[in-house]
C-alpha positions as CSV (number, residue, x, y, z in Angstrom):
1,X,84.1,98.2,107.1
2,X,87.2,100.2,107.2
3,X,88.0,102.6,110.0
4,X,90.5,105.4,110.0
5,X,92.2,106.5,113.2
6,X,93.5,110.0,112.7
7,X,94.4,110.5,116.4
8,X,95.7,107.0,117.0
9,X,99.2,107.0,118.4
10,X,101.8,104.8,116.6
11,X,104.3,103.4,119.1
12,X,107.8,102.0,118.5
13,X,108.4,98.4,119.1
14,X,111.4,98.8,121.5
15,X,113.4,96.4,123.6
16,X,111.2,96.8,126.7
17,X,108.1,95.8,124.6
18,X,110.0,93.0,122.9
19,X,110.9,91.5,126.3
20,X,107.4,91.6,127.7
21,X,105.9,88.6,126.0
22,X,108.7,86.3,127.4
23,X,108.1,87.7,130.9
24,X,104.3,87.2,130.6
25,X,104.6,83.7,129.1
26,X,106.4,82.5,132.2
27,X,103.4,83.6,134.3
28,X,100.9,81.7,132.2
29,X,100.5,78.0,133.2
30,X,101.7,75.5,130.5
31,X,98.2,74.1,130.0
32,X,96.8,77.6,129.5
33,X,99.3,79.0,126.9
34,X,98.1,81.3,124.1
35,X,99.2,81.9,120.6
36,X,102.3,84.0,119.9
37,X,100.3,86.8,118.0
38,X,97.7,87.2,120.8
39,X,100.5,87.3,123.4
40,X,102.4,89.9,121.4
41,X,99.4,92.1,121.1
42,X,98.5,91.7,124.8
43,X,102.1,92.2,125.9
44,X,102.5,95.4,123.9
45,X,99.4,96.7,125.6
46,X,100.6,95.7,129.1
47,X,104.0,97.3,128.5
48,X,102.4,100.6,127.4
49,X,99.7,100.6,130.1
50,X,96.9,100.2,127.5
51,X,93.9,97.9,127.4
52,X,92.6,95.7,124.6
53,X,89.0,95.7,123.2
54,X,88.4,92.2,121.8
55,X,85.8,89.6,121.1
56,X,88.3,86.9,122.1
57,X,87.2,85.5,125.5
58,X,89.7,82.6,125.3
59,X,93.2,84.0,124.9
60,X,93.4,87.6,126.1
61,X,91.9,87.0,129.6
62,X,94.9,84.7,130.3
63,X,97.4,87.5,130.0
64,X,98.5,88.7,133.4
65,X,98.0,92.4,134.0
66,X,96.1,93.1,130.8
67,X,93.2,95.5,131.1
68,X,90.5,93.9,128.9
69,X,87.1,95.0,127.5
70,X,85.3,92.0,125.9
71,X,82.8,92.9,123.2
72,X,79.9,90.7,122.5
73,X,79.4,89.4,119.0
74,X,77.2,91.6,116.9
75,X,77.6,94.7,119.1
76,X,78.7,97.1,116.4
77,X,77.3,100.0,118.3
78,X,79.6,99.3,121.3
79,X,82.6,98.9,119.0
80,X,81.8,102.2,117.3
81,X,81.5,103.9,120.7
82,X,84.9,102.6,121.8
83,X,86.5,103.6,118.5
84,X,85.0,107.1,118.7
85,X,86.6,107.5,122.0
86,X,90.0,107.2,120.4
87,X,89.2,109.5,117.5
88,X,88.2,107.0,114.9
89,X,86.1,107.9,111.9
90,X,84.4,105.5,109.6
91,X,85.1,105.6,105.9
92,X,83.9,103.4,103.0
């Protein structure tokens, strides 16, 4: 499935966002660290005041200050609802 987001805002990756993962990593205990890519996604959301919709119950909940909505596996209806709220349309 491919989704188009005609009203999705593209943001610049600026210095403030670039510094956020390092700041957040220091707040996560060493035995609870998460991968660099998940941290970068979560830190970008934190820096911009956004939340993350994910199925990942392991990594994203460890990010301090991240607003999180965890989707259940197989809940396509809920995902479509969330995407519709940001102006997504489904295309084949």
